[in-house]
N, CA, C and O atoms as CSV, one atom per row, in Angstrom:
chain,resi,resn,atom,element,x,y,z
A,1,MET,N,N,-3.727,12.843,3.730
A,1,MET,CA,C,-2.430,12.580,3.203
A,1,MET,C,C,-2.596,11.287,2.551
A,1,MET,O,O,-1.826,10.378,2.861
A,2,ALA,N,N,-3.471,11.105,1.721
A,2,ALA,CA,C,-3.682,9.660,1.191
A,2,ALA,C,C,-2.521,9.535,0.050
A,2,ALA,O,O,-2.034,10.440,-0.629
A,3,VAL,N,N,-2.263,8.316,0.046
A,3,VAL,CA,C,-1.195,7.769,-1.134
A,3,VAL,C,C,-2.215,6.873,-2.060
A,3,VAL,O,O,-3.235,6.287,-1.695
A,4,LYS,N,N,-1.622,6.948,-3.388
A,4,LYS,CA,C,-2.345,6.141,-4.366
A,4,LYS,C,C,-1.788,4.707,-4.305
A,4,LYS,O,O,-0.583,4.478,-4.192
A,5,GLN,N,N,-2.699,3.793,-4.383
A,5,GLN,CA,C,-2.430,2.299,-4.533
A,5,GLN,C,C,-2.990,1.727,-5.766
A,5,GLN,O,O,-4.023,2.212,-6.227
A,6,LEU,N,N,-2.425,0.775,-6.319
A,6,LEU,CA,C,-2.854,0.204,-7.576
A,6,LEU,C,C,-3.562,-1.084,-7.085
A,6,LEU,O,O,-3.049,-1.720,-6.164
A,7,SER,N,N,-4.494,-1.417,-7.545
A,7,SER,CA,C,-5.199,-2.688,-7.291
A,7,SER,C,C,-5.422,-3.456,-8.616
A,7,SER,O,O,-6.167,-3.034,-9.501
A,8,ILE,N,N,-4.794,-4.498,-8.683
A,8,ILE,CA,C,-4.575,-5.120,-10.066
A,8,ILE,C,C,-5.377,-6.564,-9.976
A,8,ILE,O,O,-4.981,-7.377,-9.141
A,9,PHE,N,N,-6.508,-6.895,-10.829
A,9,PHE,CA,C,-7.041,-8.226,-10.772
A,9,PHE,C,C,-6.199,-8.914,-11.547
A,9,PHE,O,O,-5.815,-8.434,-12.613
A,10,ALA,N,N,-5.739,-10.305,-11.057
A,10,ALA,CA,C,-4.828,-11.119,-11.909
A,10,ALA,C,C,-5.459,-12.566,-11.623
A,10,ALA,O,O,-5.785,-12.994,-10.516
A,11,GLU,N,N,-5.555,-13.168,-12.744
A,11,GLU,CA,C,-5.988,-14.617,-12.662
A,11,GLU,C,C,-4.897,-15.389,-12.060
A,11,GLU,O,O,-3.728,-15.012,-12.141
A,12,ASN,N,N,-5.250,-16.445,-11.468
A,12,ASN,CA,C,-4.200,-17.387,-10.902
A,12,ASN,C,C,-3.852,-18.375,-12.077
A,12,ASN,O,O,-4.440,-19.419,-12.361
A,13,ARG,N,N,-2.789,-17.821,-12.678
A,13,ARG,CA,C,-2.314,-18.859,-13.644
A,13,ARG,C,C,-0.648,-18.458,-13.991
A,13,ARG,O,O,-0.145,-17.339,-13.892
A,14,PRO,N,N,-0.057,-19.578,-14.373
A,14,PRO,CA,C,1.364,-19.309,-14.575
A,14,PRO,C,C,1.766,-18.093,-15.372
A,14,PRO,O,O,1.159,-17.820,-16.408
A,15,GLY,N,N,2.815,-17.313,-14.910
A,15,GLY,CA,C,3.263,-16.261,-15.703
A,15,GLY,C,C,2.563,-15.043,-15.515
A,15,GLY,O,O,3.073,-14.020,-15.971
A,16,ARG,N,N,1.282,-14.972,-14.812
A,16,ARG,CA,C,0.623,-13.662,-14.776
A,16,ARG,C,C,1.331,-12.480,-13.857
A,16,ARG,O,O,1.291,-11.280,-14.130
A,17,LEU,N,N,1.889,-12.980,-12.887
A,17,LEU,CA,C,2.678,-11.990,-12.032
A,17,LEU,C,C,3.957,-11.444,-12.591
A,17,LEU,O,O,4.413,-10.317,-12.393
A,18,SER,N,N,4.606,-12.666,-13.514
A,18,SER,CA,C,5.781,-12.265,-14.335
A,18,SER,C,C,5.351,-11.200,-15.416
A,18,SER,O,O,6.144,-10.298,-15.686
A,19,ASN,N,N,4.300,-11.260,-15.955
A,19,ASN,CA,C,3.737,-10.476,-16.977
A,19,ASN,C,C,3.615,-8.984,-16.477
A,19,ASN,O,O,4.013,-8.026,-17.140
A,20,ILE,N,N,3.015,-8.889,-15.224
A,20,ILE,CA,C,2.590,-7.615,-14.509
A,20,ILE,C,C,3.862,-7.080,-14.386
A,20,ILE,O,O,4.177,-6.119,-15.088
A,21,THR,N,N,4.676,-7.593,-13.551
A,21,THR,CA,C,5.926,-7.021,-13.181
A,21,THR,C,C,6.757,-6.759,-14.297
A,21,THR,O,O,7.506,-5.790,-14.181
A,22,HIS,N,N,6.791,-7.378,-15.306
A,22,HIS,CA,C,7.652,-7.035,-16.627
A,22,HIS,C,C,7.038,-5.787,-17.182
A,22,HIS,O,O,7.817,-4.911,-17.559
A,23,LEU,N,N,5.683,-5.574,-17.290
A,23,LEU,CA,C,5.080,-4.333,-17.788
A,23,LEU,C,C,5.543,-3.129,-17.021
A,23,LEU,O,O,5.813,-2.051,-17.550
A,24,LEU,N,N,5.618,-3.393,-15.697
A,24,LEU,CA,C,6.093,-2.285,-14.880
A,24,LEU,C,C,7.489,-1.895,-15.050
A,24,LEU,O,O,7.774,-0.699,-15.109
A,25,ALA,N,N,8.485,-2.901,-15.143
A,25,ALA,CA,C,9.833,-2.825,-15.309
A,25,ALA,C,C,10.237,-2.109,-16.447
A,25,ALA,O,O,11.100,-1.232,-16.406
A,26,VAL,N,N,9.487,-2.544,-17.721
A,26,VAL,CA,C,10.123,-1.915,-19.041
A,26,VAL,C,C,9.411,-0.531,-19.057
A,26,VAL,O,O,9.729,0.207,-19.989
A,27,ASN,N,N,8.501,-0.074,-18.171
A,27,ASN,CA,C,7.983,1.181,-18.076
A,27,ASN,C,C,8.682,2.039,-17.166
A,27,ASN,O,O,8.256,3.192,-17.095
A,28,GLY,N,N,9.723,1.707,-16.412
A,28,GLY,CA,C,10.643,2.226,-15.469
A,28,GLY,C,C,9.773,2.496,-14.189
A,28,GLY,O,O,9.927,3.577,-13.620
A,29,ILE,N,N,8.926,1.645,-13.729
A,29,ILE,CA,C,7.839,1.597,-12.596
A,29,ILE,C,C,8.710,0.959,-11.615
A,29,ILE,O,O,9.192,-0.125,-11.946
A,30,ASN,N,N,9.007,1.447,-10.437
A,30,ASN,CA,C,9.633,0.867,-9.193
A,30,ASN,C,C,8.467,0.678,-8.023
A,30,ASN,O,O,7.899,1.633,-7.495
A,31,ILE,N,N,8.228,-0.597,-7.734
A,31,ILE,CA,C,7.420,-1.148,-6.676
A,31,ILE,C,C,7.988,-0.705,-5.451
A,31,ILE,O,O,9.161,-1.005,-5.225
A,32,ARG,N,N,7.280,0.025,-4.542
A,32,ARG,CA,C,7.550,0.422,-3.229
A,32,ARG,C,C,6.997,-0.402,-2.104
A,32,ARG,O,O,7.575,-0.508,-1.023
A,33,ALA,N,N,5.982,-0.917,-2.362
A,33,ALA,CA,C,5.337,-1.840,-1.367
A,33,ALA,C,C,4.251,-2.582,-2.202
A,33,ALA,O,O,3.737,-2.042,-3.182
A,34,MET,N,N,3.899,-3.896,-1.768
A,34,MET,CA,C,3.087,-4.738,-2.336
A,34,MET,C,C,2.357,-5.845,-1.358
A,34,MET,O,O,2.833,-6.212,-0.284
A,35,SER,N,N,1.240,-6.266,-1.865
A,35,SER,CA,C,0.508,-7.235,-1.203
A,35,SER,C,C,-0.266,-8.096,-2.205
A,35,SER,O,O,-0.798,-7.569,-3.182
A,36,VAL,N,N,-0.335,-9.394,-1.982
A,36,VAL,CA,C,-1.073,-10.071,-2.873
A,36,VAL,C,C,-2.122,-11.022,-1.953
A,36,VAL,O,O,-1.736,-11.739,-1.029
A,37,ALA,N,N,-3.358,-10.901,-2.336
A,37,ALA,CA,C,-4.526,-11.677,-1.666
A,37,ALA,C,C,-5.114,-12.588,-2.904
A,37,ALA,O,O,-5.449,-12.122,-3.993
A,38,ASP,N,N,-5.168,-13.834,-2.570
A,38,ASP,CA,C,-5.676,-14.698,-3.638
A,38,ASP,C,C,-6.649,-15.534,-3.206
A,38,ASP,O,O,-6.849,-15.676,-2.000
A,39,THR,N,N,-7.400,-16.215,-4.177
A,39,THR,CA,C,-8.348,-17.216,-4.151
A,39,THR,C,C,-7.760,-18.317,-4.910
A,39,THR,O,O,-6.601,-18.354,-5.323
A,40,LYS,N,N,-8.753,-19.305,-5.072
A,40,LYS,CA,C,-8.056,-20.478,-6.127
A,40,LYS,C,C,-8.081,-19.933,-7.625
A,40,LYS,O,O,-7.269,-20.368,-8.441
A,41,ASP,N,N,-8.975,-19.027,-7.949
A,41,ASP,CA,C,-9.129,-18.549,-9.432
A,41,ASP,C,C,-8.370,-17.142,-9.800
A,41,ASP,O,O,-7.921,-16.844,-10.906
A,42,PHE,N,N,-8.339,-16.414,-8.703
A,42,PHE,CA,C,-7.824,-15.038,-8.920
A,42,PHE,C,C,-7.121,-14.477,-7.900
A,42,PHE,O,O,-7.105,-15.095,-6.835
A,43,GLY,N,N,-6.515,-13.409,-7.987
A,43,GLY,CA,C,-5.830,-12.553,-6.931
A,43,GLY,C,C,-5.996,-11.239,-7.073
A,43,GLY,O,O,-6.363,-10.796,-8.162
A,44,ILE,N,N,-5.765,-10.451,-6.057
A,44,ILE,CA,C,-5.637,-9.003,-6.016
A,44,ILE,C,C,-4.245,-8.552,-5.629
A,44,ILE,O,O,-3.843,-8.654,-4.470
A,45,LEU,N,N,-3.560,-8.083,-6.548
A,45,LEU,CA,C,-2.107,-7.396,-6.460
A,45,LEU,C,C,-2.384,-5.989,-6.069
A,45,LEU,O,O,-3.097,-5.251,-6.749
A,46,ARG,N,N,-1.767,-5.603,-4.883
A,46,ARG,CA,C,-1.960,-4.236,-4.258
A,46,ARG,C,C,-0.529,-3.672,-4.357
A,46,ARG,O,O,0.415,-4.275,-3.845
A,47,LEU,N,N,-0.385,-2.578,-4.980
A,47,LEU,CA,C,0.823,-1.998,-5.174
A,47,LEU,C,C,0.998,-0.549,-4.907
A,47,LEU,O,O,0.138,0.237,-5.304
A,48,ILE,N,N,2.072,-0.126,-4.247
A,48,ILE,CA,C,2.430,1.361,-4.290
A,48,ILE,C,C,3.588,1.433,-5.154
A,48,ILE,O,O,4.464,0.579,-5.011
A,49,VAL,N,N,3.715,2.352,-6.049
A,49,VAL,CA,C,4.664,2.522,-7.049
A,49,VAL,C,C,5.167,3.914,-6.998
A,49,VAL,O,O,4.597,4.743,-6.289
A,50,ASN,N,N,6.207,4.215,-7.713
A,50,ASN,CA,C,6.784,5.554,-7.826
A,50,ASN,C,C,6.088,6.269,-8.842
A,50,ASN,O,O,6.364,7.466,-8.767
A,51,ASP,N,N,5.312,6.011,-9.740
A,51,ASP,CA,C,4.566,6.616,-10.617
A,51,ASP,C,C,3.314,6.003,-11.008
A,51,ASP,O,O,3.174,5.396,-12.070
A,52,ALA,N,N,2.231,6.197,-9.976
A,52,ALA,CA,C,0.928,5.451,-9.984
A,52,ALA,C,C,0.251,5.684,-11.492
A,52,ALA,O,O,-0.286,4.700,-12.000
A,53,ASP,N,N,0.253,6.832,-12.166
A,53,ASP,CA,C,-0.520,7.243,-13.205
A,53,ASP,C,C,0.111,6.444,-14.386
A,53,ASP,O,O,-0.586,5.755,-15.130
A,54,LYS,N,N,1.462,6.566,-14.524
A,54,LYS,CA,C,2.181,5.854,-15.410
A,54,LYS,C,C,1.917,4.524,-15.549
A,54,LYS,O,O,1.699,3.982,-16.633
A,55,ALA,N,N,1.932,3.899,-14.330
A,55,ALA,CA,C,1.795,2.513,-14.089
A,55,ALA,C,C,0.367,2.070,-14.554
A,55,ALA,O,O,0.293,1.036,-15.218
A,56,VAL,N,N,-0.617,2.671,-14.299
A,56,VAL,CA,C,-1.894,2.626,-14.598
A,56,VAL,C,C,-2.064,2.274,-16.101
A,56,VAL,O,O,-2.577,1.278,-16.611
A,57,ALA,N,N,-1.458,3.429,-16.700
A,57,ALA,CA,C,-1.582,3.479,-18.307
A,57,ALA,C,C,-0.826,2.300,-18.733
A,57,ALA,O,O,-1.368,1.585,-19.576
A,58,ALA,N,N,0.263,1.991,-18.324
A,58,ALA,CA,C,0.993,0.784,-18.873
A,58,ALA,C,C,0.349,-0.386,-18.605
A,58,ALA,O,O,0.379,-1.230,-19.500
A,59,LEU,N,N,-0.274,-0.668,-17.510
A,59,LEU,CA,C,-0.934,-1.882,-17.083
A,59,LEU,C,C,-2.218,-2.035,-17.956
A,59,LEU,O,O,-2.528,-3.140,-18.402
A,60,ARG,N,N,-2.935,-0.958,-18.188
A,60,ARG,CA,C,-4.122,-1.074,-18.990
A,60,ARG,C,C,-3.724,-1.161,-20.396
A,60,ARG,O,O,-4.561,-1.729,-21.098
A,61,GLU,N,N,-2.700,-0.761,-20.979
A,61,GLU,CA,C,-2.324,-0.940,-22.305
A,61,GLU,C,C,-2.039,-2.408,-22.353
A,61,GLU,O,O,-2.431,-3.016,-23.348
A,62,GLY,N,N,-1.412,-3.053,-21.416
A,62,GLY,CA,C,-0.981,-4.431,-21.288
A,62,GLY,C,C,-1.978,-5.211,-20.965
A,62,GLY,O,O,-1.687,-6.351,-20.604
A,63,GLY,N,N,-3.297,-4.839,-21.004
A,63,GLY,CA,C,-4.451,-5.850,-20.793
A,63,GLY,C,C,-4.793,-5.999,-19.308
A,63,GLY,O,O,-5.424,-7.023,-19.044
A,64,CYS,N,N,-4.576,-5.383,-18.531
A,64,CYS,CA,C,-4.858,-5.549,-17.134
A,64,CYS,C,C,-5.816,-4.755,-16.536
A,64,CYS,O,O,-5.894,-3.555,-16.801
A,65,ALA,N,N,-6.621,-5.358,-15.680
A,65,ALA,CA,C,-7.523,-4.585,-14.966
A,65,ALA,C,C,-7.184,-3.960,-13.736
A,65,ALA,O,O,-7.054,-4.658,-12.730
A,66,VAL,N,N,-7.026,-2.736,-13.694
A,66,VAL,CA,C,-6.437,-2.114,-12.609
A,66,VAL,C,C,-7.168,-0.877,-12.099
A,66,VAL,O,O,-7.593,-0.071,-12.926
A,67,THR,N,N,-7.354,-0.660,-10.727
A,67,THR,CA,C,-8.002,0.736,-10.307
A,67,THR,C,C,-7.026,1.383,-9.460
A,67,THR,O,O,-6.035,0.748,-9.101
A,68,LEU,N,N,-7.222,2.704,-9.066
A,68,LEU,CA,C,-6.421,3.330,-8.007
A,68,LEU,C,C,-7.410,3.670,-6.906
A,68,LEU,O,O,-8.565,4.087,-6.995
A,69,THR,N,N,-6.588,3.358,-5.736
A,69,THR,CA,C,-7.374,3.563,-4.491
A,69,THR,C,C,-6.445,4.450,-3.518
A,69,THR,O,O,-5.214,4.420,-3.503
A,70,ASN,N,N,-7.221,5.191,-2.763
A,70,ASN,CA,C,-6.453,6.022,-1.719
A,70,ASN,C,C,-6.324,5.203,-0.528
A,70,ASN,O,O,-7.290,4.605,-0.054
A,71,VAL,N,N,-5.080,5.157,0.000
A,71,VAL,CA,C,-4.799,4.487,1.294
A,71,VAL,C,C,-3.884,5.390,2.100
A,71,VAL,O,O,-3.493,6.394,1.505
A,72,LEU,N,N,-3.487,5.218,3.305
A,72,LEU,CA,C,-2.594,5.619,4.097
A,72,LEU,C,C,-1.461,5.010,4.415
A,72,LEU,O,O,-1.536,3.818,4.714
A,73,ALA,N,N,-0.210,5.648,4.425
A,73,ALA,CA,C,1.003,5.188,4.759
A,73,ALA,C,C,1.399,5.701,6.044
A,73,ALA,O,O,1.455,6.916,6.235
A,74,ILE,N,N,1.681,4.852,6.947
A,74,ILE,CA,C,1.995,5.453,8.388
A,74,ILE,C,C,3.431,4.782,8.848
A,74,ILE,O,O,3.837,3.668,8.517
A,75,ARG,N,N,4.031,5.645,9.610
A,75,ARG,CA,C,5.218,5.374,10.154
A,75,ARG,C,C,5.081,4.940,11.631
A,75,ARG,O,O,4.540,5.728,12.408
A,76,ILE,N,N,5.577,3.625,12.125
A,76,ILE,CA,C,5.209,3.344,13.487
A,76,ILE,C,C,6.672,2.936,13.982
A,76,ILE,O,O,7.597,2.799,13.181
A,77,GLU,N,N,6.801,2.770,15.215
A,77,GLU,CA,C,8.060,2.201,15.969
A,77,GLU,C,C,8.183,0.875,15.606
A,77,GLU,O,O,7.146,0.211,15.626
A,78,ASP,N,N,9.240,0.323,15.270
A,78,ASP,CA,C,9.639,-0.983,14.988
A,78,ASP,C,C,10.172,-1.551,16.212
A,78,ASP,O,O,11.365,-1.733,16.455
A,79,ARG,N,N,8.998,-1.864,17.101
A,79,ARG,CA,C,9.470,-2.626,18.411
A,79,ARG,C,C,8.053,-3.406,18.893
A,79,ARG,O,O,6.932,-3.052,18.528
A,80,PRO,N,N,8.300,-4.388,19.669
A,80,PRO,CA,C,7.104,-5.155,20.148
A,80,PRO,C,C,6.020,-4.014,20.628
A,80,PRO,O,O,6.344,-3.083,21.365
A,81,GLY,N,N,4.753,-4.199,20.139
A,81,GLY,CA,C,3.628,-3.346,20.679
A,81,GLY,C,C,3.527,-2.053,19.774
A,81,GLY,O,O,2.607,-1.249,19.919
A,82,GLY,N,N,4.568,-1.895,18.796
A,82,GLY,CA,C,4.367,-0.663,17.980
A,82,GLY,C,C,3.188,-0.653,17.287
A,82,GLY,O,O,2.455,0.336,17.324
A,83,LEU,N,N,2.872,-1.793,16.558
A,83,LEU,CA,C,1.645,-1.879,15.753
A,83,LEU,C,C,0.358,-1.809,16.715
A,83,LEU,O,O,-0.661,-1.143,16.530
A,84,ALA,N,N,0.642,-2.616,17.729
A,84,ALA,CA,C,-0.683,-2.456,18.733
A,84,ALA,C,C,-1.110,-1.109,19.211
A,84,ALA,O,O,-2.299,-0.849,19.393
A,85,ALA,N,N,-0.171,-0.269,19.412
A,85,ALA,CA,C,-0.374,0.941,19.900
A,85,ALA,C,C,-1.056,1.954,18.750
A,85,ALA,O,O,-1.757,2.940,18.977
A,86,ALA,N,N,-0.692,1.483,17.601
A,86,ALA,CA,C,-1.186,2.281,16.478
A,86,ALA,C,C,-2.642,1.803,16.287
A,86,ALA,O,O,-3.560,2.584,16.038
A,87,MET,N,N,-2.762,0.743,16.393
A,87,MET,CA,C,-4.384,-0.022,16.376
A,87,MET,C,C,-5.233,0.397,17.352
A,87,MET,O,O,-6.415,0.649,17.120
A,88,GLN,N,N,-4.659,0.507,18.581
A,88,GLN,CA,C,-5.377,1.110,19.774
A,88,GLN,C,C,-5.871,2.444,19.381
A,88,GLN,O,O,-7.053,2.702,19.610
A,89,VAL,N,N,-5.093,3.347,18.803
A,89,VAL,CA,C,-5.554,4.655,18.519
A,89,VAL,C,C,-6.788,4.634,17.594
A,89,VAL,O,O,-7.755,5.374,17.778
A,90,LEU,N,N,-6.689,3.681,16.518
A,90,LEU,CA,C,-7.936,3.594,15.711
A,90,LEU,C,C,-9.031,2.900,16.322
A,90,LEU,O,O,-10.145,3.272,15.954
A,91,TYR,N,N,-8.976,1.976,17.171
A,91,TYR,CA,C,-10.099,1.440,18.045
A,91,TYR,C,C,-10.556,2.506,18.944
A,91,TYR,O,O,-11.769,2.533,19.152
A,92,ASP,N,N,-9.745,3.487,19.582
A,92,ASP,CA,C,-10.348,4.419,20.580
A,92,ASP,C,C,-11.097,5.257,19.699
A,92,ASP,O,O,-11.959,5.866,20.333
A,93,ASN,N,N,-11.098,5.525,18.457
A,93,ASN,CA,C,-11.465,6.468,17.569
A,93,ASN,C,C,-12.651,5.756,16.607
A,93,ASN,O,O,-13.144,6.298,15.618
A,94,ASN,N,N,-12.958,4.578,17.058
A,94,ASN,CA,C,-14.085,3.719,16.301
A,94,ASN,C,C,-13.695,3.818,14.762
A,94,ASN,O,O,-14.497,4.267,13.943
A,95,VAL,N,N,-12.447,3.385,14.413
A,95,VAL,CA,C,-12.239,3.316,13.094
A,95,VAL,C,C,-11.735,1.834,12.732
A,95,VAL,O,O,-10.812,1.315,13.360
A,96,SER,N,N,-12.436,1.153,11.620
A,96,SER,CA,C,-11.952,-0.133,11.395
A,96,SER,C,C,-11.061,-0.093,10.216
A,96,SER,O,O,-11.271,0.749,9.344
A,97,VAL,N,N,-9.968,-1.032,10.103
A,97,VAL,CA,C,-9.114,-1.342,9.260
A,97,VAL,C,C,-9.774,-2.329,8.115
A,97,VAL,O,O,-10.133,-3.460,8.441
A,98,GLU,N,N,-9.897,-1.925,6.962
A,98,GLU,CA,C,-10.221,-2.814,6.071
A,98,GLU,C,C,-9.215,-3.971,5.562
A,98,GLU,O,O,-9.506,-5.155,5.388
A,99,TYR,N,N,-7.999,-3.369,5.370
A,99,TYR,CA,C,-6.831,-4.042,5.139
A,99,TYR,C,C,-5.493,-3.441,5.337
A,99,TYR,O,O,-5.402,-2.215,5.394
A,100,MET,N,N,-4.475,-4.173,5.444
A,100,MET,CA,C,-3.191,-3.377,5.752
A,100,MET,C,C,-1.933,-4.304,5.530
A,100,MET,O,O,-2.071,-5.486,5.847
A,101,TYR,N,N,-0.765,-3.904,5.036
A,101,TYR,CA,C,0.383,-4.520,4.752
A,101,TYR,C,C,1.618,-3.610,5.018
A,101,TYR,O,O,1.539,-2.387,4.909
A,102,SER,N,N,2.645,-4.190,5.336
A,102,SER,CA,C,3.898,-3.732,5.477
A,102,SER,C,C,4.377,-3.236,4.317
A,102,SER,O,O,4.242,-3.840,3.253
A,103,ALA,N,N,5.039,-1.980,4.439
A,103,ALA,CA,C,5.769,-1.337,3.308
A,103,ALA,C,C,7.369,-1.596,3.306
A,103,ALA,O,O,8.057,-2.271,2.540
A,104,PHE,N,N,7.688,-0.878,4.349
A,104,PHE,CA,C,9.273,-0.882,4.522
A,104,PHE,C,C,9.580,-1.193,5.988
A,104,PHE,O,O,8.806,-0.860,6.885
A,105,VAL,N,N,10.694,-1.820,6.203
A,105,VAL,CA,C,11.306,-1.965,7.582
A,105,VAL,C,C,12.657,-1.742,7.456
A,105,VAL,O,O,13.349,-2.446,6.721
A,106,SER,N,N,13.153,-0.718,8.182
A,106,SER,CA,C,14.456,-0.383,8.037
A,106,SER,C,C,15.431,-0.858,9.214
A,106,SER,O,O,15.272,-0.562,10.398
A,107,GLU,N,N,16.438,-1.621,8.711
A,107,GLU,CA,C,17.489,-2.160,9.743
A,107,GLU,C,C,18.240,-1.107,10.391
A,107,GLU,O,O,18.754,-1.269,11.497
A,108,LYS,N,N,18.326,0.109,9.644
A,108,LYS,CA,C,19.253,1.111,10.146
A,108,LYS,C,C,18.431,2.150,11.251
A,108,LYS,O,O,18.986,2.928,12.027
A,109,SER,N,N,17.113,1.961,11.114
A,109,SER,CA,C,16.385,2.978,12.065
A,109,SER,C,C,15.249,2.037,12.693
A,109,SER,O,O,14.975,0.935,12.216
A,110,GLU,N,N,14.672,2.543,13.716
A,110,GLU,CA,C,13.662,2.052,14.635
A,110,GLU,C,C,12.341,2.262,14.254
A,110,GLU,O,O,11.422,2.500,15.038
A,111,GLU,N,N,12.228,2.151,12.767
A,111,GLU,CA,C,10.873,2.527,12.195
A,111,GLU,C,C,10.250,1.517,11.237
A,111,GLU,O,O,11.047,0.896,10.533
A,112,ALA,N,N,9.090,1.283,11.115
A,112,ALA,CA,C,8.535,0.607,10.117
A,112,ALA,C,C,7.307,1.345,9.438
A,112,ALA,O,O,6.651,2.227,9.993
A,113,TYR,N,N,7.097,0.880,8.205
A,113,TYR,CA,C,6.099,1.632,7.613
A,113,TYR,C,C,5.025,0.628,7.064
A,113,TYR,O,O,5.318,-0.482,6.618
A,114,LEU,N,N,3.621,1.183,7.150
A,114,LEU,CA,C,2.530,0.356,6.976
A,114,LEU,C,C,1.844,1.103,5.837
A,114,LEU,O,O,2.058,2.304,5.670
A,115,ILE,N,N,1.020,0.405,5.050
A,115,ILE,CA,C,-0.076,0.722,4.347
A,115,ILE,C,C,-1.321,0.275,4.620
A,115,ILE,O,O,-1.503,-0.943,4.616
A,116,LEU,N,N,-2.472,1.220,4.924
A,116,LEU,CA,C,-3.585,0.839,5.406
A,116,LEU,C,C,-4.817,1.462,4.676
A,116,LEU,O,O,-4.708,2.535,4.082
A,117,ARG,N,N,-5.851,0.853,4.724
A,117,ARG,CA,C,-7.135,1.244,4.241
A,117,ARG,C,C,-8.145,1.097,5.450
A,117,ARG,O,O,-8.333,0.029,6.032
A,118,ALA,N,N,-8.784,2.310,5.770
A,118,ALA,CA,C,-9.609,2.057,6.830
A,118,ALA,C,C,-11.142,2.373,6.237
A,118,ALA,O,O,-11.363,2.878,5.136
A,119,ASP,N,N,-12.091,1.986,7.158
A,119,ASP,CA,C,-13.595,2.322,6.689
A,119,ASP,C,C,-13.647,3.835,6.411
A,119,ASP,O,O,-14.439,4.206,5.545
A,120,SER,N,N,-12.908,4.732,7.036
A,120,SER,CA,C,-12.916,6.040,6.799
A,120,SER,C,C,-11.406,6.494,6.907
A,120,SER,O,O,-10.860,6.566,8.008
A,121,ASN,N,N,-10.771,6.787,5.776
A,121,ASN,CA,C,-9.510,7.142,5.867
A,121,ASN,C,C,-9.397,8.602,6.410
A,121,ASN,O,O,-8.324,8.960,6.896
A,122,GLU,N,N,-10.290,9.326,6.358
A,122,GLU,CA,C,-10.324,10.925,6.873
A,122,GLU,C,C,-10.330,10.481,8.401
A,122,GLU,O,O,-9.453,10.969,9.113
A,123,ALA,N,N,-11.127,9.711,8.893
A,123,ALA,CA,C,-11.219,9.606,10.452
A,123,ALA,C,C,-9.928,8.900,10.894
A,123,ALA,O,O,-9.508,9.099,12.034
A,124,ALA,N,N,-9.342,8.165,10.131
A,124,ALA,CA,C,-8.101,7.525,10.621
A,124,ALA,C,C,-7.015,8.503,10.710
A,124,ALA,O,O,-6.161,8.476,11.595
A,125,GLU,N,N,-7.080,9.482,9.645
A,125,GLU,CA,C,-6.009,10.610,9.738
A,125,GLU,C,C,-6.254,11.474,10.984
A,125,GLU,O,O,-5.330,11.779,11.738
A,126,GLN,N,N,-7.261,11.779,11.139
A,126,GLN,CA,C,-7.591,12.740,12.310
A,126,GLN,C,C,-7.135,11.872,13.721
A,126,GLN,O,O,-6.494,12.406,14.626
A,127,ALA,N,N,-7.517,10.639,13.742
A,127,ALA,CA,C,-6.970,9.969,14.740
A,127,ALA,C,C,-5.444,9.873,15.102
A,127,ALA,O,O,-4.963,9.938,16.233
A,128,PHE,N,N,-4.773,9.705,13.896
A,128,PHE,CA,C,-3.342,9.606,14.046
A,128,PHE,C,C,-2.612,10.974,14.076
A,128,PHE,O,O,-1.395,11.078,14.225
A,129,GLU,N,N,-3.552,12.117,13.907
A,129,GLU,CA,C,-2.824,13.420,13.948
A,129,GLU,C,C,-2.169,13.633,15.288
A,129,GLU,O,O,-2.744,13.342,16.337
A,130,GLY,N,N,-0.852,14.191,15.233
A,130,GLY,CA,C,-0.088,14.433,16.442
A,130,GLY,C,C,0.399,13.192,16.970
A,130,GLY,O,O,1.272,13.322,17.828
A,131,ARG,N,N,0.055,12.011,16.674
A,131,ARG,CA,C,0.572,10.878,17.212
A,131,ARG,C,C,1.481,9.916,16.370
A,131,ARG,O,O,2.375,9.216,16.845
A,132,TYR,N,N,1.164,9.976,15.212
A,132,TYR,CA,C,1.920,9.272,14.200
A,132,TYR,C,C,2.099,10.095,12.796
A,132,TYR,O,O,1.327,10.943,12.347
A,133,LYS,N,N,3.242,9.653,12.257
A,133,LYS,CA,C,3.612,10.398,10.901
A,133,LYS,C,C,2.915,9.646,9.844
A,133,LYS,O,O,3.046,8.429,9.708
A,134,LEU,N,N,2.185,10.376,9.110
A,134,LEU,CA,C,1.607,9.892,7.750
A,134,LEU,C,C,2.197,10.454,6.748
A,134,LEU,O,O,2.172,11.667,6.542
A,135,LEU,N,N,2.803,9.578,6.009
A,135,LEU,CA,C,3.731,9.920,4.616
A,135,LEU,C,C,2.745,10.293,3.498
A,135,LEU,O,O,1.674,9.745,3.238
A,136,THR,N,N,3.339,11.360,2.878
A,136,THR,CA,C,2.783,11.896,1.616
A,136,THR,C,C,3.323,11.111,0.443
A,136,THR,O,O,4.386,10.500,0.556
A,137,GLN,N,N,2.642,11.107,-0.656
A,137,GLN,CA,C,2.969,10.297,-1.962
A,137,GLN,C,C,4.429,10.594,-2.044
A,137,GLN,O,O,5.189,9.627,-2.088
A,138,GLU,N,N,4.941,11.837,-2.071
A,138,GLU,CA,C,6.347,12.272,-2.650
A,138,GLU,C,C,7.304,11.628,-1.363
A,138,GLU,O,O,8.347,11.042,-1.653
A,139,GLU,N,N,6.947,11.750,-0.159
A,139,GLU,CA,C,7.783,11.240,0.957
A,139,GLU,C,C,7.983,9.734,0.665
A,139,GLU,O,O,9.109,9.248,0.563
A,140,LEU,N,N,6.726,8.940,0.522
A,140,LEU,CA,C,7.056,7.384,0.363
A,140,LEU,C,C,7.802,7.035,-0.745
A,140,LEU,O,O,8.500,6.022,-0.767
A,141,LEU,N,N,7.665,8.070,-1.978
A,141,LEU,CA,C,8.536,7.464,-2.951
A,141,LEU,C,C,9.831,7.904,-2.917
A,141,LEU,O,O,10.587,7.452,-3.776
A,142,ASN,N,N,10.291,8.749,-2.050
A,142,ASN,CA,C,11.743,9.075,-1.992
A,142,ASN,C,C,12.497,8.319,-0.941
A,142,ASN,O,O,13.602,8.747,-0.605
A,143,MET,N,N,11.965,7.141,-0.339
A,143,MET,CA,C,12.635,6.462,0.547
A,143,MET,C,C,13.509,5.496,0.175
A,143,MET,O,O,14.132,4.866,1.030
């Protein structure tokens, strides 16, 4: 149940994030989750959006270097130890997390949503099966 994630290479300079988010906005793209990892000279902006293919086309037309990656979106309990329990499942199944970031936290429910990429997304899916809800692309975008 992979979800499409955009990874955008962005130089660390004034206005770069403004330009990227403007390109998405004028093309009707809604950001559902994001993470920024940076160094002194550049950053990687990771996004989950409502229309990944349209976003890729708009960003490339706007001169951005962007790739699509399959990641997992998982629902966990929003309580102390909720994340620890999910990570224990991966550890017990010898699955390593390459990176992870939060997508949504709901004040109305006791759930949180995470985006993660594992060394084997397939192995992570199998480990989570029956224990955690993995969201589909459609479910994630309709939240």
